[in-house]
Every structure is written in structure tokens, then in C-alpha cells.
N, C-alpha and C positions, 0 to 999 in steps of 0.2 A: 497624256502619256507621262509616266513617272520616270525618274532618273535611271532606274534599273532597266526599263525598256529602251531608253535612249542609248544606254551603254551597250545593250545587246546589239542594236543596229550598228553602233560605232565599231564594236569588236569584230564585225564581219570583215573589216578592212585592216585590222591590226595583226601583226605576226604573233605578239604576245598579248594576253588579256590586259586591257587598260582599266584603271580604276577612276572613280569620280575625281580624285585628287590630281590625276595626271592629265586630264583633258579640260579644255575650255570649249563649250559648245554654244552656238548662237544661230539664229535664223536670218535668212536674207530673202528679200523680194527679188527674184532673179529676172523676171520679165512678165509682161502682161499683154492683154489684147487691145490696149489703147494705142492710138496713132502717136508715134514718137517724134523726136526732133528732126529725124531724117525723113519724116512722112512715110514711115513703114510701120507695120504692125503684124503680130502673129495672130492667126485665127485660133479659135478655142481648141479645136482638135490638135493643132500644132503644140499648144501648151501641154496638153495631156501626154503627147508623145515625148516632148522635151523632158517632162518630169521623169520618165523612164530612163532617158539617155543621160541625164545629169547625175544620177546616183553613182557615186564613186569618182566623180570628176574633181580635179584639183582647182583650188583658188590661187591665183597668182596676182601680179601687179601690172597694170597697164598693158595687158595682153602680150607681155614679153615671155615668149615660150622658152623658159630656162628652168632647169631643175633647181637652181639656186633660189628662184623666186617662189617655188612651191611653199605655200604657207598653211593651207587648210584643205579639207576634203568634204564634199557633200555626202551625207550618209542616208538621207531620206528626203522625199519631196511630197508635195500635195498641191493640187489645183484648188485655189480658194475662189469661191463664187460670191459676188456681191450684186445680187439681182436688182437692188435699189439704185445702183449707179449705172448710168448709160454712157457708153463710149461715144467718141466722135463719129464712129461708124453706125451708131444707132442700135447696138446690141448691148446685152448685159455685160458688165465689167467682170473680168476674172483675171487672176494672176497666179504665177507659179511661185510657191514658197519652198525654199530649200533649207534644210538644217545642215550646218557644217560644224566640223570640229577641228581644233588644232591642239598641239601639245603644250602643256604649261612648262616651258623651258626658259632658260635665261635669254635665249635668242628671241623668243616670242613675247617676253615680258612687256616690252614697249608697245608692240602691236596690240596686245590685249588691252593695255591702258588706253590706246588710241581708239579702239573699238568701243570700250566702255565710255570714253569721253565724247563720243560722237564725231571724232576726227576722221577715222577711217569708216566711212558709211556707204558711199555710193558704189554700186557695182554695175558691171556690164558683162554680157555673155558673148562667147565665141561659138558660133554654130554653123552648120552647113544645111541649107534648105533645098528641097527638091524642086520647088516651084515658087515663083513670085509673080503675082498677077495684078493687073490694074484694077483699082476699085471702081472705076467708071464704066469700063467696057468689058472687063473680064479677060482681056487679052494678056498673053505672056508679057511680063514687064520688058519694056524697050521695043516692043513690036507695034505699038500704037503711037498716036500723036499727042496723047494726054501727058501733061506735065505735073509731076508730084508737087503738092503744096498749093496748086491753083484750084479755084472754084469753077465748076461747070454747072451753072444754074445754082441750085442749092446743095450741090454735091461736091465734097472735098475729094480731090484726087490724091490717093496714096497707094503704096504697094502693099499687098497682102502676102505675107510669107506663109507658105504651106508645105506640108509633107517633109518634116525634118529628116535629114539623113544622118547627122551626127551632132553631138555636143562636145566641143573640144575642151573648153575651160570656162571659168568665170573669173572676173578680175575686179580688184579694187581700182577705181578710177576717180579722177577729179570731177569729170562731167560726163555722166552716162547719157547714152542716146535716149533711153527711156527715163522719163522724169521721175518716176516713182521707185525705180530700182534701187535697192540698198539694204543695209543691215537693219534688222528689226530689233529683236531683243534676245539675249541669251537665255537659256533655260537654267534652272537651278539657282535662282537669285539667293544669295546667302543671307541668312538672318544674323543677328548679333551673336547668338549662341554658337552658330557654325563658324563664324569668323574667329571667335575666341578659341574654339577647339583647334582650329587650324594653327593659330599662333602658338598655342601650348604644345601642339605636336612638333612644330618647327623648333621650339626651344628645347624640347626633349631630344630631338635628333642632334641638335648642336651640342648639348651637354654630353651625349654618348660619344660623339665624334671627338670632343676634347679629352674625354676620359680615356678613350682608346689610344690617342696620341701620347698622353702622359704615361700610360702603361708601357708603351713601346719605348719611350725615351728612358724610363727608369730601367727597363730590362737591358737596353744597350749599355747603360752605365754599369750595371751589375755584372754583365758577362760580355767580355770582348769577343768571344768566339761565336756569339749568336748571329744568325742570319736575319737581318732586320726585315727584309722583304717577306720571307716566309713567316716570321713571327707576326708581322703586321696583318697578313692575310688571316692567320689563325685568330688573332685578337678581334678582327672585324666580324667574326661570327658570334662573339660573346656578348652577353647582356650585362646590365649593371651589377648584379651580385657577384658574378665571377670576376668582372673587371675590378671591383673594389677589393676583392680578396687578393688578386694579383698585385694590385697597387700597393697594398700594405706589405706584402711579402718582398716585393722589389725595393720598396723604400727602406726596409730593414737591412737588406743585403747591401744596398748602396751606401747606407750610413756606416756599415762596418768597413766597407772598402775605402770610403772617403770620409774619415772622421772629420767632424767640424773643427775648424781652427778656433782657438780661444778668441772671444770677442774683446777681452780686456788685456791690456799689456802693462807691464810694470814700467815705471819711469823713475830712474835714479835709484832703483833698488840695489844695483851692483855697487854704486858708490856709497850708499848709506848702510848697506847690509840689512835693509828693512824689507822683509819679504811680504809685508802686509800693505804696502803702499801701491795702489793701482789707480789708473786713470781711465775712465770710460771713453 
């Protein structure tokens, strides 16, 4: 899927249409059907249903349900099947892959760097399941005498989680229950040319911003009665040619209003009557 298709998925959740420059997107391994550290696992049909439920859900930190912690959002999912890998339960391994996005803001700059650097990597999910059954006897969890994590003959006892009811959130955590859950790789890896273009665009925006501020400064010097706020808003809509023309005009008016003081001064001319003696 190319970036345009990814953006189409992302923009289903945005109030205004976002561009590639505004978003940072990456994929995560949300959960799988392997037995986890708590001796629980999702069955395959549960992963498929969770894929539907997780679309649009927020990414937070350490399962702390706070709007301040919202940092990313899942915009599409897919169940990945790896038939060559067998789980501890004896079936083919599969896992739920989610694609998430966050905004490229000053607030998120450090988080993006930590994701890129592999620091923020592990994730965990918060879900509600309709059923949980014992892997040994099939009874509802807690209604039998089998103990999770123990072996009964050659069979490991674990709880199988079935029939998802809801997916609340997914979180960056230090130690996930599922060993493999975590960030995979973001899409749209930039090449050298793209990086250079981004830097050039940033320099261009900086130049225009400085030029606009200089035009406003000169205008305020040239005209005391000018409303600076209104003028600044008007200047904010202008591009380089108009800005340069205004800059030249206001420089000329400012120079007439505030003539430059002489850089040279006479020393001792009054005493000597010598008008040609100056000191730089």
C-alpha cells in the first residue's frame, strides 16, 4: 500500500485533511495467538474480531486512561499468518498487525525519536473478552482445578481468550504480557533526496517568516498609526515578491522619517576653524 492509500485511511479520523508532512505512521504487533507470560492466549478467531475493534483506538502509555496520554491512533489492521511457525498450543502462529499514526508536532518530536531509536517499542492491549476457557478441559476459566502454567501430562495449562467484546486501547509499556508485541517499522522511510527536500522546505518557511516580521517592523516604524496586529495578519498571506516590494517601500519611508546620523564627527574643528578635520 502506497503513502496515498495510507493517508486515505488516516484521514478518515482527521477533522481536516492531513498531508504526509504532518503525520508519522508506523506499524505495531498488537497481540498474537501464542501463550503469553500470564499463560493466556487469544484464539485465531479472536484476533480477527479484535482487528475490527482496534481500528480507531488510541495509543497511550502504561494503560493510564487519560486524554493527556493519548499519543497515536490505529487506522487499519491485518491478521498476519505464519503457517511455518507452531505455537505452544500446537496450531499455526498468527498475529494482529496494526498501523498507527501520530502528528509531527513539537510535543511528539521526542516520542518519534524514541520510536525510531527502538526505545519506545513494546506495546500491550486493553480489551474485554466474552469468554476465557481452560486449555486442558475446556471449562470456563476458574471453574476447574487446573492451574495455569502447569503441565498435565504433555499438555500445558493456559487460559484461551475468546469472543472479544471491546478493544479499549493499546499502550506503550516496559514489559508486555505478550513477548512479541511491539513496534515494527514505520512506513514511508525517507531517502536522502526526500530528507534534503524537507530541510530546504523548512529553510524556506523560516526565511519567509523572518521576511514577514521585518516588513511588519519597518511598517510600524514608518507609520505610528498602523494597527500592527491587523497588518501582521495581512502580511501573513503574502509571498516573497510582494513582501520584498513592501520591504523596499517601507525602508525608503523609514529612512526619510529617521535620517541616519553622521558616522564621522569633527574633533577640534571649532578651536582650529578647520572644517576638514574629522576622526572616524
